[in-house]
N, C-alpha and C positions, 0 to 999 in steps of 0.2 A: 640316565647317565649323569644327571646333574650332581648327585651326591658324590660320584667319583671325581668329577671335575672340581667340585668345591674342595674336596679333601686334597687333591693334588695342588690346587692353587695355594692352600695353606702351607703345604710342604715347600713350595717354591718361594713363598714369602719368607719362611724361616731360613731356607737355604741362602737366600740373597744376603741376609745379614752375615751369615757365616762365610760366604764366598768373597765378600768384599775385603776380608782380611786373610784370605787363604793364599798359601804359596802356590796352589794349583793355578790360580789366575794371574799371579805376578803383577798385581796392579801397580806397584811402584815402577816396574820396568815399562809398563804401558804409559804411565804418567810422564816418564822420561823420554817418550817418543817412539818406543818399539811398537810394532804391529802385533796384534794377537792372532792374525791370520797365518795359516801355514803355507808353505811353498806350494803344496798341492792345489789348494783352492785358488790361490793367486794365479797359478799357471793355467788351470783348467777353466776358470771364469774368463780370463783374458783381460784386455784393456777395459778399464772402467771409468777413466777420467771423462767428465762431462756427461755421464749417464745417470739416470735416475735408478735407484735401487730400493727394493722393498725387502726387508729382512724379517722373515717369519720366525716366531719363537726366539727372540733375540736375547732373552735373559736380561742382564743389566747393561747390555749394549757395547761390550768391548769390540766385538767383530763389526758391529754396525759403524762404530766410530772409526775403526780401522779402515773400512771402505771409504768413509768420508775423507780420511787423511790421504787416501789414494786418489781422490778427486771426484768421487761420486756424490750425488745429491741423495741423501739417505733418509729412509723412514723405517724405524724399527718397531716391531709389534710383539707384545708379550701379554699374557693373561694375568700376570702377577702385578698388582699395584705397587708393591714394594720394589720389585725389579725395575719397573718403569720409572718410579720416582728416583731410584739410584742412577739410572741411565741419564735422566734429564739433569740431575745434579752434576754428574761427571761431564756431560756435554758442556754445561755452563762453566764449570771449573776450568776446563781445558780450552775453552773457546773454540770448540769444534761444532760447526753448525750441523744440527740433526733434528729430526722430528721423531718423537716417540709416542706411541699410541697404546693404550691399555685395552686389549680386546683378545678374546679367544679367536682362533683361526676361523672358525665357522661363522662368527658374527662380524667378521671384518668387512664384508660388503655393506653392512648397515652403517659402518663407521666411515669407510673410504668412498662409498658411493661408486661412481663410474671412474674413479682415478685409476690410471694404469702406469706401468713402469717399464723401463728398458730391461731391467734384470729383476727377477725374483730369486732370492737366495735363502737357503736354510741349511743347518749343519749340526752334526754330532749330537745324537741323543734326542731327536725331536719326534720321530714317528711313533715311538712306543707310547707317547702320551695322547695319541689321537685314536679314536675308536673307528673312524670311517674315512678311509683313504680316498674314496670316490668323491666325497664332499670336499675333502682337502684339495684334491687335484682340480676340482671345479673352481675353488677360490683362487688357486694359482693361475689358472687360465683366465679368469675374469679380470685379474689385475695385471696381466702381462700384455704389453703392447703387441700388435701384429709385428712379427719379425723379432720380437724380444726373446731373451734367453732366460730359461729356468735352470737353476743349478742346485743340486743337493749333494753333499758328501755326508755319509751317515755310517754308523756302526752296522756291520753286517748282521742280518738276522741269525746266522749260525752262531755268532758270538753270544747272542742272547739266550741260546739254548743251554750253555754250559753252567755247571754248578760252580761254587766259589773256588774250588780247587782246579777247575778247568779240565777235569778228567772224565766226567760223566755228563750225560744229557739229563738235565733237570727240568727243562721248560720246553713248551711246544714250539715248533717252527711255524705251524699254520695258525691262521687267525681264528679267534672265537669272539662272539659278540660280548660275552662277559669277560671282564679283565682279570688278569692275575693280580692277586693281592700280595704285597711284599711289606715286611716290617724291617726297616733299616736303621742302623745306628749311624748318626752323622749323615754324611752325604758322599757321593762319588769323589768329591774333592778332598774329603778327610773322613775316613770311616772310623777313626780311632777316638773321635770326640763328638760332642754334641748330643742333642736329644734324639730319642727314638721316634721315627715317623712311620705311619702306615700310608702306603701309596698304591696306586692302581695303574697298570700298564697293559697294553695290548700287543700281541705278536702280529707281525705282518711279514709275509714271505716276500722274496725279491720279485716274484711274479705279480703280487698284489700292487707293489709300487709301480712297476713298469706299466701294467695294464690300466691302472688308475690314470696315469698321465696320458697314455694313448687314448683312453676313453674320453678324456677331457679335451681332446683335439690337438694335443701336442705331438711334435715329431721328435723322436729320440735321436740325438746325434751320437751319443756313445753311452755305454755302460761299462765301467771299469770296476774290477774287484782287486783287493789288496790283502796280502798275507800278514799285514801288520796294522797296528793302531798308532796314531800320532799322539794319543793321550794314554797315560798310565792310569786308567780309571777302573781296573778290575784287579782283584787280589791275585789272579792266576797269571798276570802278565809280567814279563821281564824285558829289560831293554837289551836289544840285540845290536843296535847301532844308535848313534845319537838321534833322539827324537823318534825312534821306531821301537815299538813294543810288540812282542810275540807271545803266544801261549807257551808257558814255561816247559810243559811236558811234550808239546807238539810244535816246536818252532818252525815257522814257515809253511805249515801244513794246513792251517785253518784260516779261512777268509775272515778278516776282522773289520774291514771297511769296504764300502762301495761308493761310487760316485756316478751321477747321471747328469748329462746336459741335454736339454731339450729346447725346442723353439716352438713358438706359436705361429 
């Protein structure tokens, strides 16, 4: 798996530089005090002030820092050195206290040791970069305090099956040990420009996610599915209401996101 992860790390290093100036992330609005978090995760995670939060696969830290602005003591983790460096620089620039750690998810216990947190959080486009959800869930459980909350909001695996037009099934729903290889122009934040990248991703069914968390000893509080995406990150999406994007040819008929809250 190392060659796949090394290739993907290089992609995320390159994407970090592009995303810092991307309208997708609206960094100027964040600098002006706006939160990068959506109403959905704010509502479903609940009160965060005074709690410790571990953010897995945090990219360059906007959501991590938004949780800090909401009163949490935050630690963000990403495997891209460039992303972590950008997150640290942004934390210092804005005077928002935060810790950022460069590590892949599976190696995190070697970095954090026995540290545990009130909340473990991860969101939007994270699971497809991981080959083994049982190991992932084990890391979540290890770093979650007894009684603590795990929360994920993620793109639905059905969304990942669609071709670029959103009309046909082009990719598998069920997991395979070998990743799918994609060649992409630019990134999800701007497909019209930038270099071409080869990246590797794994499909995971909804059952894979739920059963991995249960197998790690977590208790599922809820599983929600949504017929919209809060991010306009695929060419087949169109805005149906402010901040809600649906499949152009099948509006409201296809699950595009899910969320899970679980406790240890």
